[in-house]
N, C-alpha and C positions, 0 to 999 in steps of 0.2 A: 428625338423631338420633344425636349423637355419644356414644360411651361412653368415659369417661376412666378409664383403668386405670393405677395407679401401682405401683411396686415399692419395698419397704422392706428387702429382704434378698436378697443374692446367694449367701450360704453361711451355714452354722452358725458364728457368730462374727463376723458383720458388725456394722456400727455399731449399737449398742443403741438410741440415740436416734432412729434413722431412722423408726420407726413414728410417734413424736410429730411429727417434722419433716414427714412426708408428710401426716398427718391435719390439721395446723394450717397448712401452708404454702400451700395453694391448693385449688382445686376438684378433687374426685375422686368417682367413682361406686363404684369397686372398688379396694381395696388388696391387693396380692399380696405374698407372701413366699416365697422359695425357700430352703430350709434343707438340702436333701439333695444329696449328691454321692457318688461311689463310696466314698470314704474314710469319709464320714459314716455310710453304711449299716453298715460294719464296726464303727465306734465304737458305734453304737446296738445292734448285735447283741451286742457284748461287755457293754454295760450291761444288756441284758435277761437275759443269762446269770446275772448277779449278782442282778437284781431283776426278776421277770416283769412287774411293773407299770410298768417303765420302757420305754424304746424310742422315746420321742418327744423333740423338741427342747424342753428345759425353758426355754431362753432365751425362746422365744416366749410361754410361759405367763407369765413375768415381765413381758414387754413388754405383755401384755394387761391387767395390773393397772391401767394407765392407758389403754391403747389401746381397751378395750371401751367405756369411757365416752365417749371422744372420738369413736369411730366412731358410737356411738348418737346423739350430739348432732348429728352432721353427716350422718347417713343414708348412711354409707359401708359397703358390704359388704366383708368380709375373706375372702380365699381363700388358703390356704397348704398346703404339703405337709409342714408341721412335724410331722404325725402320725407320720412315719417308719415304724417297724415296729408302732406301736400307735396308730392314729388313733382308735379307740374310747376308749382310755384318755385321750388328750388331750381328746377331746370331753367326756368325763365331768368332767375337771378344769376345763374351761372353764365348764361348767354350774355347778359348785360355786362358781367364782369370780364368775360373773354373779349368782348368788343372794346371795353375800356382799356384792356391791356394789349389790344391789337394782336390777339392770338386767334388763329383759325380753328379753335377747338370745336369739335362737333359734339353736341350734347344730345342725349336721348334719355328717355325715362320709361319706367314700367308702372302701370296702374291697373286697377281692377280689384285690388285687395280690399278696398274700403266698401263695406256692405251697409245697407240701410240700418240706421240706429234703431234700437229696440230696447224695451224694458228700462227706459231712462238712461241708457248708456250714452256716454260722451262720444265714444267711437267704437265701432265693431270692425275688426280687420281680420281677413283670412290670411293664412301663411301660404304665399305662393312659392313656387320652385324657381329653378334657374333658366327655364326655357325663354322667358322674355328677355333676360339679360343676354343670352346667347344670340337672340335675334337682333338686338340692338348692336352688339359688337360686330355681327356679320354684315350689318348695314354701314359699318365704318365709324361707329361712335367712338370717340376718345374718352368720354365720360358717360357712365350710365348711372342714373339715380333711380332708386326704387323706394317704394313704401315698405309695407310689412311683407317681407319675404322671410323664409327660414334663414337663420344665420349661415348655414352651410351653403345656401343658394348663391352666396357671393363668390363661392369657389366652383360649385357645379356648373353655373352659367358660363363662366369663361372656359371651363374645361370642355363643355359640350361644343362651344364655338371652335376652340382650337383643335380638338381632336376629331370633330365631326361625329361624335357619338350619337346614335339614335336613341329614342326613348326606351328601347328594350335592351340597351347595353347595361344590364343591371349590375354586374360585377364592377365594371368600370365606374359607373355612377356612384356605386356604394363606396368605392375607394375614395372618390372625390368628396363624398359626404363626410367620411371619417377625417380626411385631411382638413376639410372646412371646419369641422367641429373643433379640431385642434387649434386652428388659427383664430377662431372667432373671438376668443377672449384675450387676444393680444398676448401680453407678457405672462399670463398664467401658464403658457407653454414653454417659457424660457427662464423659469426660476422664480417668477412672482408667485406669492401665496403658496410656496412649496413647503411641504412638511419637513423635508430634509434639507433645509436651506443652510444649515450650519456646515462650515467647511467650504462654502462657495461664496463668490462675490456676487451678490444679488442686489447690490445697492441701486443699480440702474440697469435693469435687464433690457437687452435689445428686443425688438419686436420680431415675431417669427416669420419664416419664409417656408413655403412648401414647394418642392420641386416635383411636379406631377409628370407622370409618364402615360403613354397611350394605353397601357394595360390597366390603369387605375391605381397602380402603386405610387408611392410618394416617399420623398425624404423630407423630414422636418429639420430645419436648420435656422440660422440667423446670419445677419451680415457679419463679415469678418471684423474683429476688433470690438464688437459690442459686448456689453456686460451680460451677466446671467449665465445660463447653461441650458443645453438641450441634451437630455438623456432619456432612457426608457422610463425613468421615474416621472420626469416632468410631463412627458407625453401621456403616460398612463393616467396621471392625475387629471389632466384635462379631458381625456376620453371618458372618465367616470363622472365628470362634472355635469350636473343637471340631466343625467340619463337614468335609465331604469334597468330593464331586462335586456335580453339578447337582441330583440328586434327594436331598431331605432328608426321609427317611421318618419317619412317626409313626403312631400308632393312629387318628388322626382323618382324616389326609390325607397325601399325599406332596407336599410343596411343591417347586416348581421354582425353585431359587436362581438359575438362569441367566435367569430372567424378571424378577428384581427390578430396579426402577428407583428411584433415589434423586434427590430434588430438594431443594436448599436453598431452603426456602420463605421464610425470614427468619431473623433472629438466634435461635439455639437452637431452630430448627424445621426438621426434615427430613421431607419427605413420602416415604412408601414406597408405590409404586403398581405396577400391571401384573403382580402376582404371579399365576401360574397354578398350579393344583393338579391332582392326579390321585388316583384311588382309592387308599386305603392298602393296604399289603401284607397278605397273609393271616396273617402271623405277628406276634407281639409280641416285642420285645426283653425279655429277662429278665437281671437281674444276680444272680450268685452270689457271696456274700461268705463266705470261709472263712479259717481260720488256716493259714498256709503253713509255719510253723516258727518258729525262734528266730533272732534277729539280734543282733550286737554290733558296736560301732564304736569305734575308737581313732584319734585325730588326733594325730600326732607333729609337733612344731615343729622345723624345721631352719633354723638361723640362720647367716648370713654366707657364708663360703667353702665350696667343694666340696660344693654341695647335692646334685648327682647322686651323688657318691661316698658321701655320708652315707646317702642313700636306699638305695643298693645294699647297704651294710653292714647296715642295719637289716632289710631284706627277708630277707637271708640268715640273720641271727640268729633272726628270728621263724620262718622256715621250719624251721630246725633244732629250735626249741623245740616246734613243732606236729607234727613228723613222726610221733610215736608215736600221736597221737590227733587227726588233722587234721579240721577241719570240712569239710562237703561242698563249700562254696564259700568261697574266699578271694580277695578283690579288693583291689588297691592302686591308688591314684590320687595322683599328685604334682601339686599346684597351685603353680606358680611365682609366688607372690605377692611374692617378694623382688625387690629392685632393688639394683644395685651402688652402693657408697659411700652407703648409706642414712643419712638424718639421724636415724632412730629405730630401735630394735631391732625393733619390729613390722614396719616396712617393709623390714627386712633379712631377714625370715623367710619361708620357704616352709612349706606344710602337706602332710604325707604322710598320707593317709587309708587306714586298714585297715578293711574291712568283711568280716565272716564270717557265714555262715548254715549252719544245720543243723536237722534235726528233733529232735535231741537237745540239750536246753538246756545240758547239761554241756559239750558240745564248743564252745559259744560263750561259756560263762561262765568258770568257773575256769581252764580251759585257756588261754583267750586272756588273761585278766587276769594270770595268772602269767607268760605269755610276755612281756607288755609290761612289767610292773612289775619283774621280775627283771633286766631289762636296764638299769635306771635308772643304774647305776654302771659299766656294762660295754659301752657302745655308743659312738655317735658323740659328739663334743664338743658340749656344750650341750644334752644330752638333756633334753627335757621334753615333756609332753603338754598339750592344751588343757583336759582334765578327767580325773579318775581313771577308769579303765575300770570299767564296772559288770558285773553278772552276766548281761547280755543280756536281751532282751525279745521277746515274741511279735510276729510281723508277719503282716499279712493279705494276701490275694490276692483280687482281683476278676476274675471271669470273666463272659463274655457268652454267653448261649444264646438260642435262638429257639423259641417255643412257638406252636402254633396259637391264634389269637385266640379261636376258638370254644370252646376248652377252659379259658379263663380267666374266672372270674366277675367281673362289674363291677357292684357293688352300691352304690346310694345309700341311706344310712340317713337318712331325712328328720327334720326337727325333732320330729315327733310320734312317732318311733320306727318308722314304716312303712319296710319294706325294699322298695326298687324295683330290680328287676333290669334292667339296660340291655342291649339287643340288640347283637349284633355288627354292623358296617357291612354294608349289603346288597350292596355290591360291593367286590371287592378286585382288586388288580393287582400281579402279581409284579414285583419290582424288576429292572431291567436297566440297564447303563451307558448314558449318553447319549453319542452320538458327539461328539468334540471339534468345536467350531465352527471355522470357517475362521480362520486367523491374519490379522491385519491386514497391510498391506504392510510390508515391512521398512523400517527408517529409512534415510535416505540415508547414504552414507559421509561421514566427516569426522573432524576431530581429536577425540581423547578425552582425558580426564583420569582418572588413577588415584585412586580415593577409596572410602570406605565405601559400600556399597549403600544404607545407611540415609540418606544425604544426599538420595536421590531417593525411596526406597520406604519405606512403612510395613510393619509386620508384626505379627501376633499369633499365638501358638501355645498349644497346650493338649493335654490327654491324653484318651484314650478307652481305658480298660483298659491294655494293654501297648503300644498304638500312640499316635502323636502326629500332630498336624497343624501345619503352618506356612502361614498365609495371608499373602500378600504383595500389596500394592496400591500403585498410583500415582495421581496426581491429574489428569493431563492426557492427552489422546488421543495426543500425541506420545510421552510417557513410556510409555504402554501399548504402542505399536508397538515400542519398544525392549525393554521388559520381556518381552513375549510371545516375542520371538525370542532373548533373551539368557538368561533364567533357565529353562533346560531341566533335565530330570532329571539329565543328565550334569554340567551346571554346578553344580547344587544339591549333588550328591555331592562335587564338588571343593571347594566352599566349606565344607561340613560333613563332614569326613572320617569322622566318627563314623557317618555313614549309608552309607558306601561299600559295605558288604556286606549292606545291608538292602534290602527291597523298597520302593521309593519310587515313588509314583504322582502324576502332575501332572494337575490339573483346571483348565481355563480358564473364567473367568467374565468375559467381555468387558463386560457391563453394569456391573460393579463395577470394571473395569480391574484385575482381580485374577487371580492364579494361586494355587491351593491345593494344597499338597503333603501327602500322608499317608505316614508312615514306619512300617512294620509292625515291631513287636517292639522298638522302641528303649527302651521302658520296662520290659522284662522282664515280670514278673507284675503290673505296675500300681503305682500310687502308694503303696499301703500297704506294699508290699514294699521300697520305698526302694532300688531296684536301681541308681539313678543319682544323680549329684550333684544334678541338678535333677529330682526324681522325677516332677513333673507337666509337665515340658517348658514351664514358664511362660516361661522366658527363651531358649528355642531360637530364636525369631524374632529376638530382640535380638542373639544371637550371629551369626545370618545377616546382620543389618543392619550389623554391625561389620566384616564381611569386605570386602576391597577388590576392586573390579571397575573396568573401563574404561567410563566414562560419557561419552557424546558431549557435547562442549562446548556444542553447540546447545541441549541441554536445560538447562544450568546458567544460561544468561542469563535465563531466565524462572522459575527455581526460587523458590518462596515463601521469604521471608526467614527464617521460623521454622525452616526445615530447614537453614540455613547458620549454624552457631554462630560467635559472635564470638571464641571462644577458639581457633579453628583457621583463622587468616587464610590459611595456605598452601593451603587447600582452596577458597577463594573464587574465583569466576571472574575 
């Protein structure tokens, strides 16, 4: 009794044609779409300030102009969090669309996640589980629209409905959570953003499919003939994305990531098995989206000789210009993109980035614009900027809070309009750290070769509010022995000096041959505040992979060819 669940969206702005591709490319029982992220909630909140009827992902509604008919023809249910801040509004719009298309589509939605605004927040939303989705499907819904549920709930809800799992089927629910986490970011599970992309055709990866079974196990695959790949590496990468330690908590269940086992079952088929679960915590995570102030940015281009001296001169001049009315925060970053004796002007140039923030828009607007523009004929030789400085723009802040689950309503609004209140889980379990497992035996001594960490290890990184994580994995047991003993917190800080003064925590996941690092506060007030060059830490893992370490030569003789590029023969064994 297999349940085939596909994904057609990993974020608001993903491939528009994916809905059609998934509905026509192979067999499915349920099609999901994840449209929400921390930044998206802020965007939708600002939309709703201008128009109270807004607040949902309008792209999804456009996709349904064709998707509703295709799903009806094929008997596929659709489950999505595209409702954002206004799931009822999206449900109404879908009913109007179905009527226009003369389709008997039954629409339901889930609400209760939106909590009273506080502390100047645009929106406060609790992360609900899958029970409301299950109730809507059980009542015959063809399309279920939610607001802020956990990303994995788009899978746990259909699984609860299909298999009839009760709230204490912890292992089964945990298996569905893990499968849902693999699906939620779309093509990141099928070769997108993959560290070992070389040697594979990942130009247009297909979207992932999970074949779920009644015992909670699953096979991750994709529709036949689609691009990309599914192997234990792509699945491992997504499992490590935006996670932390062994306990992955959610409103349905706490999944134990240290119990996950991956097996390559065949081409583009990875089986997930052995997942254990525990009762969920007594609290729900809630996200608070608010305006943090105003921000402006100017990027100065420094070309040719004396780059450092030019940067110093400009900093001093801008400082003098701002001294009478300085913004609350002024940050400079010099990116040495230049190279000596460059064949083009662009490759001879470095970029000096100025970012300012303040709650007063005037301090980041005219004050900064004047300071930059007035230096055009009075600063370093070759002065120019990548774009004229603007007046500044508001930026957002995402904060996390926790609220008692019993205080958050969880309501399924069924296709006939009946409102069904969902009970809280009968049992809960407070979260506690899992003791680190024993390290494997250290690798034997032997000759080493200096090379980038990424010649051996894959990595994936991402954001959670102001924090980031970097998951690092290898593909053989011998590589795991080396990684577990080599990539300590101290070594991590040495390789990424930006983390030296931050709290870094290492989590060991031997079943995945992986270590997962969390870095507290590296992203400031979160992605919307754009406090960092890479505001979502998407490339933090790739920076780590580029850093040089001493790798035992014994590991290189058996390294897969895809990890050893032909354009760097000096690094070959």
